[in-house]
N, C-alpha and C positions, 0 to 999 in steps of 0.2 A: 669220270662224269659224276658230279656231286648230285645228291638227291634234291629234287625240286620240292620246295616247300609248298604244301597244299593240304587240303582236307579231303580225305578219300573215304568213300562209303560204298558198300555193296548194295546196289539198288534192285538187283534181280539175280537169279542164278547165272553166274559167269559174267555179269555186267557190273563194272566198277566205274565210279564217277569221282573225279578230283576237281576241286575248284582252286585255282591258283590265286595268289594275292592280287594279280592284275585283273582278276575277274574272268580270265579264260577258263572255260570248262572243258575237261577232257573226259570222254566217255568211251569205254571199250568193252567189247564182249569177246571172251576167249571161247573158241569153238574147236573142240577136239576132232580129230579125224579128217581135217582138211589141210591142204598144203598152200593155200592162198591167203592173202590178207587184203582188205580194202581199207583205204584211209580217206577221210574227207574233212574239209574245212568248211563249216557252215557259218554264214553271216546272217544276222537278224536284220537284213536289209533287202528290200525288193522294190519292184516298180511302183508300188503305191506310195513309197516314201519320197518320190521325186516331185520337184516343182514342175508345173506344166511346161515351162520353156525347156526343161531338161528331160522331157519324156523320152525314155529309152536309155538313159545314162547308165543304169545298173547293168543292163544287157551289154551295152557298148564296153563298159569296164570289164565285164567278164571276158570279152574277146581280147581286150588289150593286155590283160595280165599274162597271156600266153606269148606276148611279143618280145619278152626279154626282161632280165633283171640286172642288177649290178654284178651278179656272179655268172649269169648264163645268158646266152643268146637264145632267140626263138628256136633255132636248130638244136641247140644244146638241150633245151627243155624237151623237145620232141624225141630226140634220139636217146635221152637218158632212160626214159620209160620203155620205148620200143626195144632197146637193146637187151632188156631183161624179159621181153615177151609180155609186158604189161599193157594196160590200157589206161588212158587218162582223158578226162572231159570235165565239163562244167555245165550248169544250167541256172537260169534266172527265173524266179517266180514273182508273184505279187508281193510276197512278204519275206522271202528268203532267197539267198544265193548260195550255191554249193560248188566247190571245186574238189575233185576226187580222183583217185587212182586205185587200180587193183593190180596186185603183183603177187609173185611167189612170197611165201612168208619170210624167207631169208632176205628178200629185197625190200621189206617194209621200211627200214631206215632210209633207204633211197627215196621211196615214195613220200615219206614225211618231209624230207629235206626239199625235194623238188616242188611239191605242191605248196608247202608253206613259204618257200622262197618266192614263188609266184605271187602269192597273196600279200606278202609283206614287203617285198623288195622290188616291185616293178618299177621300170623307168618311165613308162607312159610318155614316150617321146612324141614330139609333134609329127614327125614323119610317119610313125606307126599309126597315129590317129588318122592321118590323111589316107593311108593305104587301106587300113581296116574299115574306114568309113564306107568305102566302095563295097566291101564284103557284106557289111550290115545292110546296105541299100539293096543288094542282091537278095539277101535273106528276106527283107520286107517284100520285095517283088515276088519271091517264091511263096511267101505266106499269102499274098493277095491272089496268087494263081491257084491256091488250094481252097475250093469252096467250103469244105467242112471247117477249116480254120477261120475263113472269112466270115461265115455265118455265126460262129461262136463269138468273134469279136464284135459283130453287129449286135448280138444279143447283149453282151456286156456293156457296150456303149449306150444301149437303150435303157437297160436296167439301172446303170449307174451314171447316167448323164450328168456331166459337170463334176464328177468325182474321179479321183485317180484310178479307182478300180475299173472305170469305164474306158481307160486309155490302153492301147496295145503295149505289151511288155517290150516289144522291139522298138517302140517309138514310131515316128512317122518320117516320111521323106523330109518334111520341113524341119523337124527338130534335129534329125541326124545331120542334115546339111548345115544347120546353124551352129551345132555344138563345137566348142573349141577345147583344146587340150587343157587349159587352165580350169575350165568348168569340171571336167572329168577328174582331174587331179585333186581339186578341192573336195569333190564328193567322196573320193576315195579316202582322203585324209580325215575327213570328219565322220565317216560312217564305219570304216573298217577298223574298229577298235577291239582290243582283247575282251572288253566287257560285253561286246555284242557278238563274240565269236564262240563257236563250239567246235572242238576237234573230236571226231569219232573214228573208231577203228574196230574192225571185226575180223576174226580169223585166228590162226594159231599165232598168238602174240603174248607179250608180257606187258601188263598194264603200266607198270612203273617205267619201263623202257619208253613207251609211247609218251608218257608224261614228261620224262626227261628230254626227249627229242623235241617235242612240241614246245616246251617251255624255253629251251635254248633258242629256238628259232624266233618265237614270238617276242620274248623278252628283249632280244637284241635288235630286232628289225621292225616290229609292228609300228606303223606310223602313229604318232600321237595326234591330239586334236589340232585342227587347223587354226586359222587366224581368229575364228570366233567359236563360241560354244556350240556343241552339236545341236542341230535342230531336233525338236521333239519327234519321236517316232509315232507310229499309229497307236490307237487304243489297244488294250490287251492286258497281258499279265502284269505289266508294270504300271498300268493305270494312267498313262499320260496320253495326250493327243486329243483330237476332236471327237465329238459324238459319232456313233455308228452312222454310216452313210444311209440316207433315205433311198429306197428303191422305187423305181417307177414301174408299178405293176398295172396290168390291164392295158398295155400299149400294143400297137401293131405297126411293124415297119417292114417295108419291102425295098430291096436293093437289086437293081437290074444289072446282071453281068452276062457276058456271052458264054454261058455254060450249057452243057447238054442236059444236066439234071437240075432240078430245083432242090435246094437244101433248106431245111426248116429246123428251127430250134424253138422250143417252148420252155419258158423259165419262170420260176416263182421263188419266193424267199425260202431258204433252207435254214440251216443252223450254224451258229459260230463253232469254231473248231473245238472249244472246250465244253460245249454243251453236253451234259451227261447222256442225253438221248441220241447221241451220234451213232451208237450201235443200232438203235431202233431204226434210224433213218437209213443206215446201210442195208439192213434187212428189207425195208420197204422198197428201196431203190432196186435191189436185186430181184425182189419179187415182181416188180413191174417191168424192168428192162435190163436185167443183168445176165441173161443167158438164153439158150434156145428154148427152155421151158417157161420163160417169163411170159407174162400176159401180153405185153406189147409185141414181142417176137411172134407169138402164136397168132394173135389177132391180125397184125399188120402184114406179116410175111407169110406165115404158113397157111392161114385160112383165105387170105385175099390176094396175096402176091403183090402188094402195093409198093414194097420197098425191099431192097436187098439188106440194108442196114437200118435198124431202129434200136436205140439204146438210151438208157438213162445215165445221168451223171450227178455226182454230189461234189460241190466245191465249198470248202469251208475256209473262212478267214478269221482273224482274231476277234472281229466284232460283228460279223454277218456271214451269210452263206447263200448259196444258190442251188436249187434243185432244177434239173433241166432234162429235156427229152430231145434227142436229135434223130432225124431221118432224112434220107435223100431219095427222091422219086422223080418220075417224069412230071412236068408241070401240070398236065391234065389230071394227074392222080392226087395232087396235093389236097384239094378240097375233101375228098373221101378220106385220105390219110388223116387229115386234121380232125375230121368227124370221129374217126375211130379212136384216135389218141385221146381226145377230150372226153369221149364216152368212157374209156377205161379209167382215166384219171378221176372222172366224176364218180364212177362206181366205187372206186377205192375210197374216195373222200366220204362217201355215204356209209362206209363200213362194210362194203361187200367184199370182204377178204376172209378166206377160210383159214381155219387152223392148220389144215394140211399144207396150204401154200406157204404159210409162215414157217412151218417146220422145214419144208423143202428149201426155202431161201436161207434159213439159218445154217443148214448143212452145207449149202454152197458157199456161204461166207466163211464158215469155219475151215472148210477145205482150202479155200483160196488163201486164207491167212497162212496156213502151214506151207502150202506149195510155194507161195510167194516169198517165203523166207528160207529157201533151201540153198541160197548161195551167200557168200560173204558180202557181196555188194549190197544185196537187199538188207542184210542184217545191219550193215553200216548205215544205210539210209534210215532204217527204223530208229536207230539211236539218235540221229540228228533230228528227225521230225519229232520224236518223242520229247527230246529236251527243249527244242525251240517252240514247237506248236502246242504241245499238250502239257509241258511241265512235269512229265512223268514218263518212265519207261517200264511198264509192267512186264512181268514174265509172260511168255507166249501162252502158257497154260491159263494165266489170268485173263488174257485177251479172249481166249476160246470160251472161258466161263462167262465173260461179259456178254458174249453173243448168245450162249446157251440159255441164259436167264431172260432173254427178251421174250415177252409174252404176246400172243395174238392181240390182246386188249390194248397193249401199249402201241403196237403197230397201227391198229385201227384209230386210236386216239391221235397219233401223230399224222396219219393220213388225212384225217379230218382237218387238222390245223394247217398242214402244208398244202395239201391239194385242194382244200376248200377255199383258198385265197385266190384273188385274181391272178391271171397268168399273162405274161407278155410273150408275143409271138414275133420272131424274126424270120424273114424269108428272103433267100437270095437265089436268083435264077435268071433265065433268058427273058427276052422281051415279053412273051405272053404271060410270064409270071405276074406282071403288073396288072393283068386283068382279073386275078384271083381276088374275090371279095374278103380280104383279110380282116376287115373290121368286124365281120361276123363272129370272129373268134376272140375278140377283145373281151376281157373280164369273164372269160369262161372258167369260173371257179366254182 
C-alpha cells in the first residue's frame, strides 16, 4: 500500500489530523490500554440542508445506504460486522450525518472498508427505496406516538416556523410518500463529497493505516458532483448561505393528543455552536436542570412532586441555538408546574445565582466530560463533532480547564441575556389540556 499524500499535524495528545488533496479530513486518536476501535464517516450535511419538498431525504438516505453496494448485499453488510462481534449504526441530525462501527482493534480495517463502502458505493435501487419507505413511515408513526419527541418537534416548528430547522428530521408522511429514487440519488451525489466528509477513528490504531485505508476507499469510489453545482450549505464556518433564521419567541401553542400525561417544553434563544460562551451556557443549564441537585429538579419534583421528569437542554447550530426546559405531568398540574419553572428561570435571569451553585455545576460538567469519554465510541464522536461543529479538537485537559475558568459573574450575565428574553411554550396532551390558559405564559421573560 503506497503512502497517501496529505498534510498531517498533531492537534492534541494522541490526536492526529491529515487533510488529503481531495479535501477529505482524517482525524484519529490512539488510546493505549484498549482492545477496541471505533470508526466513523461524518458528512457536513443534515436535515436543514434539504429543500421543503425533500424534507427527510438525509434521514431516508441514511437508511438506504445499509441496503447494499456494488460489492455487498444488505445481508453482507450486516453479517460482516456481526461476525466479528462489532456494532454498526448511523444517525442524522440537523447539520450532520454519521455512519459508524465499533470493533476489535484487529478488525478496524474491516470496519473502515464496510462503512466507507456503504457511504461511497451504495446502489440506492428503486425497490429498496420502496421497501425502506415503509420502514421510515413506521419510524414517523413511532415518533408521533412518543409525546416527549412530539412536543420537542412542536416547539421547534413554532420557534423556527417557515425555516428548515422547524421541520422534522425524519420528514413527514407527505414528503416520504412523494419522494422518489432519483431525488435521493441526486441529493447523495451532490452532497456526499470528500470535501464535506470527515473520517474519524479512536482506539488502538495506527493513524497512517487509517489514512491509507480511507483514502483508498474514498479516492476510488466517492461520488463526484451531480449534474449541477452543489447547492450552498447553511451559514457557518465557510461563510455561505442565508442569514441566521429568525426565532419566534413569546409564542404559545397547544396540540391535543390522546395521552395520559401533558408534555410541555419552554424554549428561548441559546447560542451558536462556536460561541465562546458555550461552556458558560453548559454550566448554567446544568445548574438549572442538569441533575438531581439542580434547581428545577428540586423545586418541581422534590419539593412539590409536580413531575417525574424535568430537565434542561442546550441545542447549538452553526448560526443559532435553543435553550429549553422539558417536563411531563398530569394536565391539572401543568399551570402550577409552569408557574414554578418560569419563577426559577426569572430568578436566574435577575442574577439570583449563588457562587456555590456555579461551582457545584462546574464540578458536575467536568465529571461528565471525563466519564462520557471513557470508551472508544465516545472518543470517535468527539473527534467528528470537534472537526465539523467547532473547527477544533482540544485536549481533554483543555476542555476541563475551559469549564474550570467559568466564573459566577459570567453565568449571571449569560442568564440575564438568555433567560431574560421572551420564551415560547409548547404543550401537548389530552383534551383537557386545551383548557389551560397558555397565553398567560407568553413572553414570560
